[in-house]
C-alpha positions in Angstrom: -17.8 7.4 -18.1 -14.2 9.1 -17.3 -11.1 8.1 -18.9 -9.6 4.5 -18.0 -12.6 3.7 -16.3 -15.1 1.1 -17.8 -18.7 2.1 -18.2 -19.4 -0.1 -15.2 -16.4 0.8 -12.8 -14.7 -1.8 -11.7 -16.8 -4.2 -13.5 -14.5 -7.4 -13.2 -15.1 -10.4 -10.9 -13.5 -9.1 -7.2 -12.8 -12.5 -5.7 -10.3 -14.5 -7.8 -10.0 -17.4 -5.0 -13.8 -18.0 -4.8 -15.2 -17.2 -8.6 -19.2 -18.1 -9.4 -20.4 -17.8 -12.6 -23.8 -16.6 -11.5 -23.5 -13.1 -10.0 -23.9 -9.6 -10.9 -22.4 -6.7 -10.4 -24.1 -3.8 -8.6 -21.2 -1.0 -9.3 -22.7 1.7 -10.8 -24.4 4.9 -9.6 -26.8 4.6 -6.5 -28.4 7.3 -4.5 -26.5 8.5 -1.5 -27.1 10.6 1.6 -24.2 12.3 4.0 -26.2 11.6 7.2 -23.9 13.5 10.0 -25.5 13.6 13.3 -25.7 9.3 13.0 -29.7 9.8 12.9 -30.8 8.6 9.8 -33.0 5.5 11.3 -34.5 7.6 14.1 -35.3 9.8 10.5 -36.5 7.1 8.6 -33.8 7.0 6.0 -34.7 3.2 5.1 -37.6 3.8 3.8 -37.3 7.1 2.3 -37.6 7.4 -1.6 -35.0 9.1 -2.6 -31.9 10.1 -0.9 -30.6 13.6 -1.6 -27.8 12.9 -3.7 -25.6 10.6 -5.7 -22.4 8.5 -5.9 -20.7 6.2 -8.3 -20.0 2.7 -5.7 -17.0 1.5 -5.3 -15.1 4.8 -4.7 -15.7 6.4 -1.1 -17.4 9.6 -1.1 -14.1 11.7 -0.2 -12.9 10.6 -3.8 -13.4 12.1 -7.0 -14.2 9.0 -8.1 -17.0 9.1 -6.8 -18.8 12.5 -7.6 -18.7 13.3 -4.4 -15.6 14.8 -3.3 -16.6 15.8 0.2 -13.7 15.3 2.6 -14.6 16.3 6.0 -15.7 13.9 8.7 -19.0 11.8 8.0 -20.7 10.2 11.2 -22.3 7.9 9.0 -23.5 7.3 5.1 -26.9 6.2 3.5 -26.6 4.5 0.0 -29.7 3.1 -2.2 -30.5 1.3 -5.3 -33.0 -0.8 -7.0 -32.2 -4.4 -8.8 -34.0 -7.0 -10.7 -32.4 -10.2 -11.1 -32.2 -12.1 -14.1 -34.1 -14.9 -14.7 -31.0 -17.4 -13.8 -31.0 -16.9 -10.3 -35.0 -17.8 -10.0 -35.4 -20.4 -7.5 -31.9 -19.8 -6.5 -30.6 -19.2 -2.8 -29.2 -15.0 -3.6 -26.5 -13.6 -1.5 -25.2 -9.9 -1.9 -21.5 -9.5 -1.1 -19.3 -6.4 -0.1 -15.8 -6.3 -0.8 -15.1 -3.9 2.3 -17.2 -1.2 4.2 -15.8 1.1 6.5 -16.7 1.2 9.1 -19.8 -0.8 10.7 -22.4 -1.4 8.1 -25.9 -2.7 8.2 -27.9 -3.4 5.3 -32.2 -3.3 4.3 -33.6 -5.1 1.2 -37.1 -4.2 0.6 -37.2 -2.9 4.0 -36.4 -5.7 5.8 -32.9 -5.4 7.8 -30.9 -8.6 6.5 -27.3 -8.2 8.2 -25.1 -6.4 10.0 -20.9 -5.8 9.9 -18.2 -4.3 11.8 -14.8 -3.4 10.2 -13.6 -1.9 7.7 -10.9 -4.1 5.1 -12.5 -7.4 4.5 -15.5 -8.7 2.7 -18.8 -10.3 4.0 -22.1 -11.5 2.5 -26.1 -11.7 3.6 -28.2 -13.9 2.5 -31.0 -12.3 1.0 -33.6 -14.9 -0.1 -36.1 -14.9 1.8 -36.7 -10.3 1.8 -36.8 -10.7 -2.2 -40.3 -10.5 -3.9 -40.5 -10.7 -7.8 -39.6 -8.2 -10.4 -37.4 -4.9 -8.5 -36.4 -5.2 -5.5 -34.3 -2.1 -3.9 -31.0 -2.3 -1.3 -30.0 0.2 1.2 -27.0 0.5 3.4 -25.9 2.3 6.1 -22.7 2.7 6.9 -21.6 4.6 10.7 -17.3 5.8 10.3 -17.0 7.6 14.0 -13.3 7.6 13.3 -12.4 10.7 15.9 -14.5 8.4 18.5 -11.6 6.1 19.5 -13.4 3.1 19.5 -12.0 1.6 15.7 -9.2 1.0 14.6 -8.4 3.3 11.1 -4.8 2.9 9.7 -3.3 5.4 7.6 -6.8 7.7 7.4 -6.1 11.2 9.2 -7.5 11.8 12.5 -7.0 15.3 11.8 -9.5 17.2 9.0 -5.9 17.9 7.1 -3.8 15.4 6.3 -0.4 15.5 7.8 2.4 13.3 8.5 1.9 10.2 6.7 -1.7 10.2 7.5 -4.1 10.4 4.7 -7.4 11.6 3.0 -9.9 9.1 4.8 -12.4 6.9 3.2 -16.3 6.1 4.7 -18.7 3.8 3.4 -18.0 1.5 0.5 -15.1 1.3 -1.2 -14.8 -2.3 -2.9 -17.2 -3.8 -5.4 -20.6 -4.8 -4.5 -22.1 -7.5 -5.6 -25.1 -10.4 -6.3 -24.7 -14.3 -6.9 -26.9 -17.1 -6.0 -26.8 -20.8 -5.6 -28.5 -23.7 -5.1 -29.4 -25.2 -1.8 -26.6 -26.9 -1.3 -23.5 -25.0 -2.0 -19.6 -24.8 -1.2 -19.0 -22.2 1.5 -16.1 -21.2 2.0 -12.6 -22.7 0.7 -8.9 -23.4 1.8 -5.5 -24.0 0.3 -2.8 -25.3 1.5 0.0 -26.0 -0.5 3.0 -28.0 0.6 5.8 -27.7 -2.1 8.0 -30.6 -0.2 5.6 -33.2 -0.8 3.9 -31.5 -4.1 0.7 -31.5 -3.0 -2.2 -29.5 -2.1 -4.0 -30.0 0.6 -8.4 -28.7 -0.2 -10.9 -28.0 2.7 -13.9 -27.2 1.8 -17.2 -26.0 3.9 -20.1 -27.0 2.3 -23.7 -25.4 3.6 -27.1 -26.8 2.9 -28.3 -30.1 2.5 -25.0 -32.0 2.8 -26.2 -36.2 2.6 -25.0 -38.0 0.1 -22.5 -35.0 -1.8 -19.6 -35.7 -2.7 -16.5 -33.1 -4.0 -14.0 -33.2 -7.0 -11.1 -31.0 -7.7 -9.8 -31.1 -11.2 -6.2 -28.9 -11.3 -4.2 -27.2 -14.7 -1.1 -25.3 -15.4 -1.0 -23.3 -19.0 -4.4 -25.1 -19.9 -2.6 -28.7 -19.5 -4.7 -31.4 -17.6 -2.5 -32.5 -14.0 -4.9 -34.1 -11.5 -8.3 -34.7 -10.7 -9.6 -36.1 -7.5 -12.9 -36.7 -5.2 -14.1 -37.2 -1.7 -17.2 -37.6 -0.1 -18.7 -34.7 2.6 -18.3 -35.9 5.8 -20.5 -33.9 7.8 -20.2 -30.0 6.4 -17.0 -30.7 5.3 -14.6 -32.1 2.4 -11.2 -32.4 2.6 -8.8 -33.6 -0.2 -5.2 -33.8 -0.4 -3.9 -33.9 -4.2 -0.6 -34.9 -5.1 0.9 -32.9 -8.0 3.4 -35.1 -10.5 4.8 -32.4 -13.0 4.8 -29.5 -10.4 5.5 -26.4 -10.9 6.7 -23.8 -8.1 6.2 -20.7 -7.5 9.0 -18.5 -6.4 9.7 -14.6 -6.7 9.5 -13.3 -10.3 7.5 -17.1 -11.4 4.0 -16.6 -10.8 3.1 -20.2 -11.8 0.1 -20.9 -10.8 -2.8 -23.5 -11.2 -6.3 -23.4 -12.1 -8.8 -25.2 -9.7 -12.2 -26.5 -10.6 -14.4 -27.6 -7.7 -17.3 -29.2 -8.3 -19.9 -30.3 -5.6 -22.4 -33.4 -6.6 -25.1 -35.2 -5.6 -25.9 -39.0 -7.2 -24.1 -37.9 -10.5 -25.3 -34.8 -10.6 -23.6 -31.2 -10.3 -24.9 -29.2 -7.7 -22.6 -26.2 -6.9 -18.8 -25.5 -8.9 -16.6 -23.0 -8.5 -13.1 -22.0 -9.7 -10.2 -21.5 -7.7 -6.1 -21.5 -8.1 -3.3 -21.9 -5.8 0.8 -21.7 -6.3 3.0 -24.6 -5.4 5.1 -23.5 -2.7 6.8 -23.9 1.1 7.6 -20.2 2.6 10.3 -21.1 6.3 12.7 -19.6 7.8 16.1 -20.4 9.0 17.3 -17.5 11.8 16.6 -14.4 9.8 16.4 -15.9 6.2 13.3 -16.1 4.6 13.3 -19.4 2.6 10.9 -20.1 -0.2 11.0 -23.1 -1.2 14.0 -24.2 0.5 15.9 -21.3 -1.0 17.1 -18.0 1.0 15.3 -15.0 -0.4 16.7 -11.7 -0.6 13.4 -9.5 0.2 13.4 -5.9 -1.5 10.4 -4.9 -0.8 8.9 -1.2 -0.9 6.6 0.1 1.3 3.3 0.3 0.0 0.5 2.6 1.3 -2.6 1.6 -0.8 -4.5 5.5 -1.3 -4.8 6.5 -5.2 -4.9 10.1 -5.9 -8.4 10.2 -7.8 -9.9 7.1 -5.6 -8.6 7.2 -2.4 -8.2 3.4 -1.0 -9.5 1.8 -4.5 -8.0 1.7 -7.8 -9.3 3.2 -10.6 -9.1 0.1 -12.7 -8.2 -3.2 -12.5 -5.3 -2.6 -14.4 -3.8 -0.2 -12.2 -3.8 -2.8 -9.7 -2.1 -4.8 -11.8 0.3 -1.5 -13.3 1.6 -0.8 -9.6 3.2 -4.1 -9.2 4.8 -4.0 -12.9 6.2 -0.6 -11.6 7.6 -2.0 -8.4 9.3 -5.0 -10.3 10.9 -2.9 -13.0 12.7 -0.5 -10.2 14.3 -3.9 -9.1 11.7 -4.5 -6.1 10.6 -8.5 -5.3 8.2 -8.0 -3.3 6.0 -4.7 -0.8 4.6 -4.5 2.4 1.3 -3.5 2.3 1.5 -0.7 5.0 -2.1 -0.2 7.5 -4.5 -1.6 4.7 -6.0 -5.2 3.7 -5.5 -5.1 0.4 -8.9 -5.9 -2.1 -8.2 -9.6 -3.4 -7.7 -8.3 -6.4 -4.1 -6.7 -6.1 -3.3 -10.4 -4.5 -4.4 -12.0 -7.4 -1.9 -10.1 -9.4 0.5 -10.6 -7.1 0.4 -14.2 -7.3 -0.1 -14.1 -10.7 3.6 -11.8 -11.5 5.7 -13.7 -8.7 5.7 -10.8 -6.3 6.1 -11.1 -2.2 3.2 -9.5 0.3 4.0 -8.6 3.3 0.2 -7.7 5.1 -0.7 -6.2 8.0 -4.2 -4.9 9.4 -5.0 -1.2 9.9 -3.8 -1.2 13.3 -3.4 3.0 13.8 -6.3 4.5 16.0 -5.8 1.3 18.3 -4.6 1.5 21.5 -3.5 -2.3 22.4 -4.1 -1.8 25.9 -7.9 -1.1 25.3 -10.1 -3.8 26.4 -12.4 -2.9 22.9 -9.4 -4.1 20.3 -9.6 -7.5 20.7 -13.4 -7.7 19.6 -12.9 -5.1 17.1 -10.3 -6.9 15.0 -12.1 -10.8 15.8 -14.7 -8.6 13.9 -13.1 -8.4 10.8 
């Protein structure tokens, strides 16, 4: 354990707008091996009993916090560890989640490939239920990262060996939390929340998965622990939609991070099938010419340019407090928001921005991508 970092690094739940109680953090020590020739599949690294080295996940191998600190180019990297599910996960559907892996990723559970993902900046999950067995299970991850090949956007990661101008140390492989979670056969797969401060309401749209016959979704909102409202709707196909009216509105604004807590519960015949926690801010954003209006009032944006790099973790903050601290220091200097430059920031940074009333303008990591090239559209759609 290093100063300022938990015994298990980044131990907090990583996805604040979609929180489940049944989960298991896989951050910490993994086996690790650099695959300079990107030949690991042919050489049997999936089945290899022990990889050559170790790494601390979720820090990239270029970073000091990973314990590797290798800053040259890496064509591919491999990870391996074992896990044993807790008793409460027995008989459930099990999913493995990755906050972000740069750039093209494949995952194996007990030697079976469970999925691939391309794109280095957003989260993804694979269901691994059928690949599991009782007792100890093994997960292997390969990440290919051809930054100089001209077929992937890389943001501010430098395409030369040495950092230059405003391009900095690269990030290869896993750089956000890895975790397991388990659910019943029927579950809430995704939720979209659309607040409307003009009409004091929020539209809740839930995507459901599994057997949805006879299920209903209820939503309960509270503000600072005080009950606000609750409503319920039957599922329509694999979706459920609710329009929640807020009788005592508390508006989100710059410097006023007023957030409502939201409990979503899926039921069948009165019994709970699935439940999760989320949050929302009641606000409306619009434009009047060059003016940005929040809740109908013009707000002058004093924005800092945030690169999202950390001296010891590169793309990854060493702790959740470090994410919050970046925003607090910016506010203390008189800024009310940030342009998040050439990087999709992790969800917990955005959570603290929401909580502290901090504006964020986000952008994709588009450097290294020529919009005239035909490959660029699928590269961004895959994110």
